[in-house]
C-alpha positions, 0 to 999 in steps of 0.5 A: 854456256849461253850469253844470258847465263853469264850475265845472270838472271834479272833478279840476280842483276837487281840484287847486285845493283842494290848491293852496289848501291848499298856499298856506295851509300855506306862509303859516302856516309862512312863506316859508322853512319849512326855517328852522323846522327850523334854528331848532328847537334854539334854540327848544327851548333858549329854552323849556326853559332860559328860558321854563319856569323863568320860568313856574315862578318866577311860579307859586312867587311866588304860593304858600307854597313851600319846598324839601323832600326829593325825593319828599316831597309837601307842601301849598303853598297859594296866598298871592296877593300876600303874597310881593310885599308882603314883597319891596316892603316890605323895606328891603334890597330897596329899597336893592338896586334903588337900588344898581343904579340907581347902577350903571346911571347910571355903567355904561350911558353909559360903556359906550355912549360908550366902546365907540362911540368906541373902535370908531370909532377901531379901525375907522380903524386900519390898523396893528396893528388885530388886536392892538388888537382882541384887547387890548380883548376879552381882559378880556371872555373872561378869568374874573372870578375871575382879573381881580378879583385885579388890581382888588383889588390896584389898589383895596385900602387899600395898592394901586397906585391909593392909592399914586399918589394919596397924600394924595388917596386916599379914607378908607376905601378904594374897595371898603370905602367906602359911597359909592365901592364901587358906582361902583368896581364899575361901573367894573370891569364897564364895563372888563371888558365893553367888548370885547364891545360894541366888537365890536358897534359894529365890526360896525355901522360896517361897514354905513355907506357910505364915500360918506356920509363923503366927501359930508360931507367935501366939504360941509366937515364936520370929523371931529367933525361926521362922527362926530356926523352920520354915525357916530352915526345910522348905528349907532343900531340897535347903540346900542339893542342896547348900551344894552339889553344893558348894562342887563340886565348891571346888572340881573343884577349878582352875580359882581362885587360878590360877589367884589370886596366879599365879598357886597354890602358894605360894609353893603349898599352893593353888594348887588343884587337877584340877590344878594338872590335868592340869599340869600333863596332858597338861604341862607335857604330862602325861594324864594317870596319870591326868586321874587317878587323875580325877577319884579319885577326882570324887569318892571322891566328890561322897562319900562326897556328899552322906555323906552330903546328910545324914547329912543335911537330904536329905532323907525324913523319 
């Protein structure tokens, strides 16, 4: 057999090259290249609305940056870590981070526990199921300004809660008490966001096979044992998601303390890093320091999310 016949004809070699190029292109674009087309609008949105602003914030945080009139060219020198040193040495910033730690200690466990328990209960309800699901979801979709009015009525000095407590009511009252203001805000956010997390758990509960509960029942497991040994492991992925989302909610806390306590009061007890970013960057005209605070906040949230992912069990063994 000739050497030429072993290699094939030029047409065959060309066809082989085209086939190999097609396979490489398919491997680069994925198994379903059409999916790139459908995901392109969201990718553009992420790049334009999230990635680019964050990258620009990182740039601002390393420069002596300030706002100017449109079209005015000014020198904005590189200052290294000066803005970060200013942020980390500010007592108000340190207290704001302590405030969101207090918020997270209250809000995250309550959010995960209550949403899972209520979702499990709603999943077993046969009558008025839609009514109960809508009832829990209404606070989430209602404007914060409207719902805050209800909580101000409940927790102000002469509000309904203090009237019911009588002599047991705290002095000063809830939202003007340095010790109770942030826990009150945490309870409010937990109540308002609960409906969304209940829906996440309801979706996860649908994926747990009924056979697992039947097998546990045959083995003599009561309702609590079934919940702890079947439901909780079955929604582990949802628990990771709920935990991370609740943490991000706390890190981005702004609207609720701003409306409930008039902007971080009393005496900074409910101030948050995001509120300080607004005050530094917009009200005080120091966007470089505010950007540095934002970068520190993002790094902190990412580290906490990684730790939570490990502790809750986000990775399969």
